[in-house]
N, C-alpha and C positions, 0 to 999 in steps of 0.2 A: 446490070441487072443480072446477067449470068453469074458474074464474080460473087454477088450477094448471095444468090442460090446455092452456088456451090459451098461457100463458107457455112451456111445454114446446115445442110446435109453433113458436112464434116464435124460439125459440132454435135448434131444429134447422134451421129455414129459414136463419138466419144463418150457421150452421156450414156448411151445404151451399153456400150462395152463396159463402163464402170459399173454397172448393177448386174453384169453378167453371173450367173450362178453356176455352181458345179453340177455335172450330170452324171448319174449313175444309171446302169442298165444291166440286165441279165441276158445272156444269150438265149437263155429259155427259163422262164419264171415258173415252171412246172417240171418235176423230175421224178422217177422212181427211186426207192431207197437205194443208196450206194452209187448212183449215177452222178455224173459230174455236170457242172455248167460253170460259164465264166462271168465273173462281175467286172465290169468295166467302168472306172470312175475317171471322169475327166475335169480338169480345171479347179480341183479342190484347194483350198489353202493348206490344208493337212490331210495327208492321206493315211487311212486306218492300217494297222499292221495284221498280220496273220493271226496274232493273239487277241487283238480288239475284235476282229471279225468272227472269232471262233466262239460264239456265244448263241444261247437260246437254240441248242440243237443243230447249229451250223459247224462245220469243220472246214477252215481255210487251209488248203493243202499247199499251195506255192504261189508265189507273186512275181510279176514282172512290171518294170517301169520304164517308159519311154520318155526321155527327159525332152525330146524335141516337141512332142505334142502334149507334154504333161498329163499323160495318161498311165493310170495303173490298172493292170489286168490280174485278177485273182481266181485261181481255179478252186471251187468249193464243191462241197457234198454234204449229204446229211444221212443220218441211218436212223431218224425218228420221223415217222409219218405225221402230217399236219401242215398247218401254216406257220412258217417261220419268219419273223421281221429281222432284217439284216441291218443294223444301225451303221450308217455312214458317218454321221455327226450327231451331235446332241439332238438337233431337230430335224434330222432328215433320216428315213429309213426306206427299205424296199422289202417286198414280201416274196418269199419263195415257197411254193407249195410242194410238198413231198408226198408222193403216193405211195402206198403199201403195196407189195407184190401180191397179186391175184391169188386166191386160193386155187389150189389144183385139184381138179374133180377126179378123184380116185375110183370112183363108183364103176366106170367104164373100163378101168385098168386091168390088164390080165395078170392074176396072181399065179405065181410059179412057185414051185417048191425050192427049198434051198439046196443048192447044189453041194454034193459031197466034196470034202477036202480032198485035192489031188496031191499026193506026196511025190515029190521029185526024189529020184536016187541021188545020193551024196557024191559029189564029184572028187577026183583025186585030190584036187587043190584044196577044196573045203575041209577034208580030213587031215591033210598035211598041215593046214593053218592051225588047227585045234592042237596038233602035236607041238608045233613051234610055240604055241601060247603055253602050253604046260611046261615045256623046257625053259621058258623064260620065267615063269613063276617060281620054278624050283631054283633057277639061277640066282634071282632077286633075294629069295629066302636064304640060299646058302651064303651069298655075299653079306645079308644083314647079319646072320650068325657069326661070321667070321670077324665083322666090324665090332660086334659086342664083346666077343671073346679074345681076340688078339689086341684090339686097340680100343679098350673101353674108355680110357682117359681122353683120347681123341673125340670119340663119340659124344662124351659128356661135354667137352669143351664147344663142340660144334653146335650142339643143341643149346647150350647156354647163350651163345653169341646169338642165335636166332630169338631167344627170348628176350634179350636185352635191347633188340632194336624196336623202338616205339612204334605203335601202329599208326601215328600220323607221319612218321618218316617214311614207312614203307608205302602209305597211299599217295603221299606227294610224289615219291619217286615213280610209282606206277603211273600217275597222271602225266609226269613229265615224259616218261618213255611213250606214252600213248600220243602225246602231242607231237613228238619227233616223227611218228609214223606217218603223219599226214594223210589219214584215212579220208576224211571228208573232201580233201582237195582232189583225191582219185575216184570220187564217186561212192564212196562206201560209207555213206553218211548213218545208216542204220547200225552198222557195226560199230562206228564210232561212238554214237550216243549210247549204245547199249552197253559197251566196255566202260565208259565213263561213269555212268550210273552205277554199274556194278562195283566200281571201286570205292565209290562214296557209300554204297549200301554196306559193302563188307567193313568198311571203317566204323560206321555206326555201330555195326554188331559186335565189333571187337572193343571199340573204345567206350561205348555208351550202354551195350547190352540191349540194343534194339534190333530184334530179328528183321531187319529191312529186306533182306534177301528172300524171305518167304511172305513179304507183304506187298500189297499194292501202293501206289503212289499216295493216295489219301491216308491209308493206314500208317505209312510210314511218317507222313507229316503230324498226323494226330499223336503218334507215339513219342514224336520229338517234341511237341508241345507239352506233353505230361512229364517229359524227362527232367533231370537235374540240371541239364545245360541248355535248356530251352531259352532262346533268343529271337525276338521278332524279326531282327535284319537277317539273321541265319535262316529263319524258317521262311522268309520271303524268297531269298536266293535258291533254296532247296525247292521251293515250289515251282519256280520258274524253270529250274533246271530239269526236274522230274517231268513237268508237263510238257516241255518241249521235246524231251525224249520220247514220251508217250506219243505224241504228234507223229514223230518220225517213223517210231516202230509199229504203230497200229493204224495210223491214218494216211502212212506213205507221204506225209508232208515233207518238202524240201526247204529247210531254213535258209535265210540269207547268210552270206559268208560271215557277216560280224556276230550272227546268232550263234554259229558254232563256237567262235572264240569266246563269246559271252558265256556259254556253257561251261567251258573249261575254266575261265576265270572264276566263276561262280563256285565250281567244285573245289577248286584250290582255297578259296577264301572260306568255304564251309569248313574243310578240314583244319585250317589253320586257327580260325576262331573258336572252333569246338575244343581243340588242343589247348588253346590259352585259357577256356573256361574250366576246363578239368584240371589244369595246373593251379589256377586261382582257388577252386574248390578243395583240392589237396592242401594247399598252403593254409588255408582257412581252419581245416580240421586239425592240422599239425599244431597251430596256435591254440586251439581249444584244448587239446590234449595235454598241452604243457601247462 
């Protein structure tokens, strides 16, 4: 009889375990703007990435995963007040309330006059620094004059060599140099993604006439979609790379190791595919002219 009861209990435990569902919880379901909380997901068949969680006013900053307990922990924040639903799966979500910063009562604050500007006397080293700067400017100007007057042919040849180097060749060389510096591996993720996107933005400006260095990410994507080299796959890679960089630069997100490499691979592919598209367009125009 005892053996039968034990078998029944084991069977019910196995059935119950088979119907177990994933669990998602927040350390705090109510925060103020800019504060952070942790989202813990346990036992899910598929865990959401930082990009998937960064929706509806939510910003996912960084993630950790414990393979032993099958638990994913994500640090999240928000800069938009209100109630935000975080989608865990298609049918499962959890709500985070984000409160606005309370208004400051300035009626009782003491108002003081603006203090006068206090000017500090110049030190010897400050004056000497400007003297050195002036001498350096004069030296550069005199050196440039000598090059133009004494070695005009050499100057022209050097300038022509710079012009002959295609924009995509320079961009790819700069990306490879950045890869070899191993910045994100040494904790300098923000510098890595900033320089990577700057290289791509500079290439768009030189090769396509898109003033990306003066545009936001959304403006850059829209300008690319309206350009002669517009391509859906390139646009998707550009959006992924730029938005990941924005998360690092402005939300202090820390991508996973493969995401750093993914941004580099996307940047290289963007430059190569745009260069191929430009060459195809040029060949087509030459055939038409003939």
